[in-house]
C-alpha positions, 0 to 999 in steps of 0.5 A: 500500500503506497503512501505519499506526501504531496504539496498541492499548489492552488490558486489562493482564491480557490484554496478553501474550495479545493480543501473542501474537495480534498477533505471529502476524499477517503484516500486523502488526509489534509495536514495543513495549508497556508495563505499562498495556496500550498496544501499539504496532503498524504495520499494512501491507496492500494496500488501505485497505479491508483495513486498515479490516477489520484494525482492526475485527478487532483492535478486536473481539479479546478483551482489546482495548479500542480500536485508535487510529490514530497515523499513516497513509501511503498514497502508493502507493495514492493514485498507483494511484487517480490512475492509474486502477489501482484505484477505492476504494468511495465510502462517503459521499454529499455533497449538492449545494446544490440537493439540500439544500433 
């Protein structure tokens, strides 16, 4: 289960609206905010893909300028991957030396 700390940058005049919306989400815990529109949140999801999706949803919310990762903890998920319990999708392709020519 990945847990991530994020700074959500909002338009200062929209911070209260964004705070209400963030606080309504069960996977989001709001830790604080300032007058400049910086909101500190912790996201907790079942998978890293769900966290990525949630960050996209937050980033596209009206009044949000950016959602920036501060820390990420995914030890439980790594153990599940190592044990073969889950298989993360591969989103990149690494060329072998013989393929790059």
